[in-house]
C-alpha positions in Angstrom: -2.8 -3.9 -28.3 -2.7 -7.4 -29.2 0.4 -9.6 -28.1 0.8 -8.2 -24.5 2.3 -10.9 -22.5 3.2 -8.6 -19.3 1.1 -7.1 -16.7 0.7 -3.4 -16.0 0.4 -2.8 -12.2 -1.2 0.4 -11.2 -0.7 1.7 -7.9 -3.3 4.2 -6.8 -4.4 5.9 -3.5 -4.9 9.3 -1.8 -2.1 11.6 -1.2 -0.3 10.6 2.0 -1.1 6.8 1.7 2.4 6.0 0.9 2.4 4.8 -2.7 6.0 5.9 -3.6 7.2 4.5 -0.2 5.6 1.1 -0.6 6.8 0.9 -4.3 10.4 1.7 -3.1 10.2 -0.9 -0.4 9.1 -3.6 -3.0 11.9 -2.3 -5.4 14.4 -3.1 -2.7 13.5 -6.7 -2.6 13.0 -7.1 -6.5 15.9 -5.2 -7.5 18.0 -7.1 -10.1 15.1 -9.2 -11.3 14.6 -7.9 -14.9 11.0 -9.2 -14.8 9.9 -6.1 -12.8 10.3 -2.6 -14.2 9.5 0.3 -12.0 8.2 3.2 -14.3 9.6 6.6 -13.9 6.9 9.3 -14.4 7.2 12.4 -16.5 5.8 15.2 -14.5 5.5 19.1 -15.1 7.4 19.8 -11.9 10.9 20.8 -11.5 13.4 17.9 -10.8 14.6 19.5 -7.6 11.2 20.0 -6.1 11.5 16.9 -3.9 9.4 13.8 -3.8 10.1 11.0 -6.1 12.6 10.8 -8.9 10.9 11.9 -12.1 11.5 13.2 -15.7 10.8 16.9 -15.5 9.1 18.6 -18.4 7.6 22.0 -19.2 3.8 22.1 -19.9 4.8 22.8 -23.4 7.2 19.8 -23.7 4.6 17.5 -21.9 1.7 18.6 -24.4 3.9 18.1 -27.5 4.8 14.6 -26.2 1.2 13.8 -25.3 -0.1 14.9 -28.8 2.6 12.8 -30.4 1.5 9.8 -28.6 4.6 9.7 -26.3 2.6 8.5 -23.2 1.1 5.2 -22.4 -1.1 6.9 -19.7 -1.5 10.7 -18.9 -3.4 12.8 -16.5 -3.6 16.0 -14.6 -3.8 16.4 -10.8 -2.9 19.2 -8.4 -2.1 21.6 -11.1 0.4 19.3 -12.6 0.5 17.0 -15.7 1.8 13.4 -15.2 2.6 10.8 -17.7 3.8 7.1 -18.1 6.1 7.0 -21.1 4.9 5.2 -24.0 8.2 3.1 -24.0 6.8 1.1 -21.2 4.5 -0.6 -23.7 7.5 -2.5 -25.2 8.4 -3.7 -21.7 4.8 -5.1 -21.5 5.2 -6.7 -24.8 8.4 -8.4 -23.6 6.3 -10.0 -20.8 7.4 -7.7 -18.0 5.6 -6.7 -15.0 5.6 -2.7 -15.2 4.7 -0.9 -12.0 3.4 2.6 -12.1 2.2 5.1 -9.6 -0.8 6.6 -11.4 -4.1 8.6 -10.7 -7.3 6.4 -10.4 -8.6 8.6 -13.3 -6.2 6.7 -15.4 -7.4 3.0 -14.8 -10.0 3.1 -17.5 -7.6 4.2 -20.0 -5.1 1.6 -19.1 -7.7 -1.1 -19.1 -8.7 0.0 -22.6 -5.0 -0.1 -23.9 -4.0 -3.3 -22.2 -7.2 -5.5 -22.0 -6.9 -8.2 -19.5 -3.4 -7.3 -18.4 -4.1 -4.6 -15.7 -3.9 -5.0 -11.9 -4.7 -2.2 -9.6 -3.2 -1.9 -6.3 -5.1 0.6 -4.0 -2.9 1.8 -1.2 -5.0 3.0 1.7 -4.5 4.3 5.2 -6.9 6.0 7.7 -7.4 9.6 7.6 -5.3 10.4 10.8 -2.4 8.6 9.3 -2.9 10.6 5.9 -2.9 13.8 7.8 0.4 12.8 9.7 2.1 12.0 6.5 0.9 14.9 4.7 2.3 17.2 7.5 5.5 15.4 7.6 5.9 16.0 3.7 5.7 19.7 4.5 4.1 20.9 1.2 0.9 22.1 2.8 -0.1 24.0 5.9 -2.2 22.3 8.6 -5.2 24.1 7.4 -4.6 23.2 3.7 -4.4 19.6 4.9 -7.5 19.7 6.7 -9.4 21.2 3.9 -7.8 18.6 1.4 -9.0 15.6 3.6 -12.3 17.2 4.2 -13.0 17.5 0.5 -11.6 14.3 -0.5 -14.3 11.6 -0.9 -13.5 8.1 0.5 -11.2 6.5 -1.9 -12.9 3.6 -3.7 -11.6 1.6 -6.6 -13.6 -1.0 -8.4 -13.7 -3.3 -11.3 -11.5 -6.3 -12.2 -8.0 -7.0 -10.9 -8.2 -4.6 -7.7 -6.2 -5.4 -4.6 -6.3 -3.3 -1.5 -3.1 -2.8 0.4 -3.5 -1.2 3.8 -0.5 0.7 4.6 -1.2 1.7 8.3 1.6 -0.1 9.9 5.4 -0.6 9.5 6.3 0.3 6.0 8.3 -2.8 5.7 5.1 -4.9 6.1 3.3 -3.0 3.5 6.3 -3.2 1.1 6.8 -7.0 1.6 3.0 -7.5 1.0 3.3 -5.6 -2.1 6.5 -7.6 -3.3 4.6 -10.8 -2.4 1.7 -9.7 -4.6 4.0 -8.9 -7.6 5.9 -12.3 -7.4 2.5 -14.1 -7.6 1.8 -12.5 -10.9 
């Protein structure tokens, strides 16, 4: 897609790394600056299921939108379908910095659609911190959390434009580091 002036910032990381929390902290600092657009994901999860604010779609609605080209990026994970609406492409064309929480499986698709305009922020945390956060979330039992962490390979992201953000201390520190990163783009 020629003519892109903005930057697509993909936030990736394992469950429990605190991606949404870090994004929310940065959003607090950057709110009111129209240069930064925080993408709202479309998810085949009920709106009242907890977690992030999102657009709730049925599987049929999601698939129809996907087939019609309604997503800039889409993927499946943990039995759900996720998408970043195609409308965010217009924001990129206007020179905005679009921030989206995505699966690392969508990085190559993003790089193909937005060549040279993608930055990846890999949010990481030690396994014990991940386990504690997953337990606090309350979606899985302790056994399920142990199984998830045991079968999850080390989280590695490579390629151009990747920045690792360690989120193992106070959330405000990680949020400010992320906002600093965004302000330098």
